[in-house]
N, C-alpha and C positions, 0 to 999 in steps of 0.2 A: 451469458457467454463465459463464466468464469467456469460454470460449474459442468457446461460441456467441454474445456479445453480437459477438467479433471476426469470426466468421462472418455475423451480419449487416450489418456495418458493410461487409467487404470485399463484400458481394452488391449493398449499397445505390451505393458507388464504381461497381461493373460497369454496374450499369444506368444509373449519370449518366452516365458515361463516355460509354456504347453510346449515350444522346441528343445527347451534346451534341458529341461530336470528330468526327461525320460534318458537323453545321453549320459549326463551327470550321476544316476540312479546305475545305469548300466554300467557305465566304469566304475564307481562302486563298489557293486559287485563284484564287477572281470578281474578289480586289481589293475583296470587298465588306462595310467595316469600318463606313460610315456608318449613320446610325440612318433610323429608318422615314423617309419626307419629310414625315409628317402632324405626327410631332415636332417636326420644324424650325419648322414653320408658327405654333407659337405664339412663336417667339424674336424678339425684334428685328430689322429688316434690316441685312444688311451692307455698308460702303463699300466698294470696289473700291482698295486700296492699293496704290501703284505709287512706289519712291523715295521711300516717308511721307507720301504725299500720295494724298490721298484721291479717285478719280479722276473728272474730270469730262465730260459731251460734248462733244469736240473742237469749234471755230467750221464752221457748214455755213454756203452760201447756194445756191439750187437753185431750179429752177422746179418748181412742184407740176401737178397735171392742169389747171388754171384757170390754167397760166400767168400766177401767181403768183409770185414770187419768195419763198419759205421759208426763216429762217435759224432756229438753235438759240436764238436769241433768240424767236421766238413761242412756244416751249414753253414759258419760265420762265414758273412758277407753276402749271404744270400736270404730273400723272403723265401715264410716255409707255411707248409700248412700240416698238422698233427693229428694223426687218428688212432683210435682202438680199436679193432678190428680181429677178424679169426674169418680163415678160408671157407670153414663148413658152415659159416653164419648163415641161416636159410629163412633170415627176415630183415633185417636192419642194412645189413653191411653191403647185399646187391645192391641197393639204393645209394648207400652214401659212397661207395667207388662210382658209381657211374656218375655221383655230383662230381668227385675227384676227377674224374674222367675231363669233366667240362673240363676245370680246372687247368689240366695235364696240359688240354687243347688248344687253349689258350696263351697260357705261361710257358710252356714244354721245350720251347726253342729260345729261351733264356736260362744264360747260365748262372745267373742272377735268382733263381727261382727253382726251388725243390717240394718235396713232400715225404713225409714221414710216416710208415703205416706198420705199427706196430701191432704183431700176434696177439693176442692175447689167451692163443692155445701155441706154445711153442712146443709142447710134445708132441702136436702131430703137425704142426709149420714147418719144418724143415728147411732149409734154404732149396732145397729140391722142388718140394711141395709148391713155396712162394713163389719160385721160379714160373712155375706151371700156370699158378693163377694172374702172376705179373702179366705174360703171355696173352693171356685169355683177353686184357686191356688194351692192348698193340700199345703201349705206352711211349708217347712220347721225347717226356723228358729224361736227361741222362740222370737226374738226380730225384726221381722218385724209388728210395727204396723200402721195399718190404722187409720189417727186419724180424729178426729173430731173435730170443736168448734166451740166458735163464726167466723164469715165471717167478718166484718171489720180488724178482728186479723188477719186470715188467707192469707186475699189480702195482708196487712199488711208485714208479715211474707212473703210472696211470692216475691211480687212490690219490697220491701223497702230492707229487711233483706237479701233476698238472688238475688233480682235485677232479679227474672225469671220472665216472665209478665206474670198476668194472670189477667183477669176480666169477668162480666158478658156481654156477646152479643149476643142480639135475634134474631141477622140479617145470625147468623150463626147455623150448625148443631151442636146440645145439649146444647145452648142456651150461652154458656162459651168461651171463646178464650184463650187458654192461649200454654206454650212453652214446647216442645216438652223436657227438659233438665233434666239432673239427678247433681246435686252436691257429692264432695266425701268430705267426714268430716273425720277429723284424731282422736285419742284418746284422743287428750286434749280441742276437740272442734272448731279448726279451720278450714276453708275451704281450702282444696290441690285440685292441678293440674297440669298435666305436663306441658311443657311449649313449647314456639314452636324457631324456630333457633336463633332470634335476644331474647331467654331471657323472651319472655312475657306470660306469664300465659295464658293459652286457657284456663281457671277458670270452662269451662262448659262439663260434655259429652253429646252427642245426643243420647234421649233413644229410637230415630227411627233410622230404616237404620240396613244395614247385609254388612262384611266386605267384601273389592273391591280391584279393580288391583291399585286403589289409595293410599289404609293404611286400618287400620281395622278400627272397626266401634265403637263407644263411649263403646259399651259394650264391645268388648272386650277390648280397653284399659282398660275400669274400673279392668277388671280380671287382668292386671297387675301391677295397681295404687294399688289396694286392696292389693294385697298378700306383696307390697314392704312397704305397709302404716302398716300393720298388725306384721311387723317386727323389725319394730324401738317400 
């Protein structure tokens, strides 16, 4: 009888291994050890810590589409989303701003919500150009500012201030290379994000892509996390 019990245990182990090991091996190959993004939605949003200090948005002062000066202080008391784009972008920027428009449609009627869209092509993207660009999106929020200014300062803000890569690259479409990330900022000016299964901040939200079987898109996650920060 014990012999049959042992055989039964061995069969269970073999079946379990057959189900579990391929998944484990796949995770090792892809580096996918984090839990589903939906599970992280219930956790408090993390601060981005650098040198033992929570990271805040660097100071900036730029012109918006209405030729008004806008600074980081204009966003204090507001939850807002940051992106780096340019109006002539033929690739990811239209997708990013369609997704940003979804956020504007959902939260744009709130005085404590905003969006900061920094142009990485300020030589072309003057306030008047950005005004026409903004009109195309029929913006609802009074706090969605398309911002332009000194080119070196904008690139420093992107690459150093937010660690969102942006550079001039004449070899690619549009002449600029940049990442399609959104950054989420709380009412006190701190950069926030949800965390992975190990408690590490995800830092940024991908501004392109759609919800899939693997989890929500960056925009879907932002919708959840903006709501959370608005309640703080």
